[in-house]
C-alpha positions as CSV (number, residue, x, y, z in Angstrom):
1,M,147.8,89.1,139.3
2,G,148.5,86.3,136.9
3,K,149.3,86.4,133.3
4,P,146.2,86.4,131.1
5,S,145.5,82.9,129.6
6,L,144.2,84.2,126.2
7,S,146.8,86.0,124.1
8,L,146.3,87.0,120.5
9,R,149.1,87.6,118.0
10,P,148.9,91.1,116.5
11,L,148.8,90.1,112.9
12,P,145.8,87.7,113.1
13,A,144.0,90.0,115.5
14,S,144.5,93.0,113.1
15,L,143.3,90.9,110.2
16,A,140.2,89.8,112.1
17,L,139.4,93.4,113.1
18,L,139.9,94.5,109.5
19,C,137.5,91.8,108.2
20,A,135.0,92.7,110.9
21,G,135.2,96.4,110.0
22,V,134.8,95.8,106.3
23,G,132.0,93.3,107.0
24,A,130.2,95.9,109.1
25,V,130.5,98.6,106.4
26,V,129.2,96.1,103.8
27,L,126.3,95.0,106.0
28,L,125.4,98.6,106.8
29,A,125.4,99.5,103.1
30,F,123.3,96.5,102.2
31,L,120.8,97.3,105.0
32,T,120.6,100.9,103.9
33,F,120.0,100.0,100.2
34,T,117.4,97.4,101.3
35,L,115.7,100.0,103.5
36,V,115.3,102.6,100.8
37,P,112.7,100.8,98.7
38,V,110.8,99.8,101.8
39,L,110.6,103.5,102.9
40,V,109.7,104.6,99.4
41,A,106.9,101.9,99.3
42,V,105.6,103.1,102.7
43,G,105.6,106.7,101.6
44,L,103.8,105.9,98.3
45,T,101.2,103.9,100.2
46,A,100.6,106.7,102.7
47,A,100.3,109.2,99.8
48,L,97.9,106.9,98.0
49,L,95.7,106.6,101.2
50,V,95.7,110.3,101.8
51,G,94.9,111.0,98.2
52,A,92.1,108.5,98.2
53,L,90.7,110.1,101.4
54,L,90.9,113.6,100.0
55,C,89.3,112.5,96.7
56,G,86.5,110.8,98.6
57,W,85.9,113.9,100.7
58,A,85.9,116.1,97.6
59,G,83.4,113.7,95.9
60,I,81.0,113.9,98.9
61,E,81.2,117.6,99.0
62,A,80.5,117.8,95.2
63,L,77.5,115.6,95.6
64,A,76.2,117.8,98.5
65,A,76.7,120.9,96.3
66,L,74.9,119.2,93.5
67,E,72.0,118.3,95.8
68,R,71.8,121.9,97.1
69,W,71.8,123.2,93.5
70,M,69.1,120.8,92.4
71,E,66.9,121.8,95.4
72,T,67.1,125.5,94.5
73,D,67.0,125.4,90.7
74,Q,63.6,126.0,89.2
75,R,64.0,123.4,86.5
76,F,64.0,120.6,89.0
77,R,60.9,121.8,90.9
78,R,58.4,120.8,88.3
């Protein structure tokens, strides 16, 4: 086996690895802080849609109850 053609000196290699590690931590923190508002917005949108669906369903049920009450009440039979 021959001698490898690429050789790195320890000090520049350790500095490059240190910079890569710090960069990875900074990038991960940035992506995490960027992802939090997106997840909050998705959660709030989902909650709004579920709330609107439940309010619509409750409104339809209330109108059906009002219709049944109007059909059975004597004041509306005249």
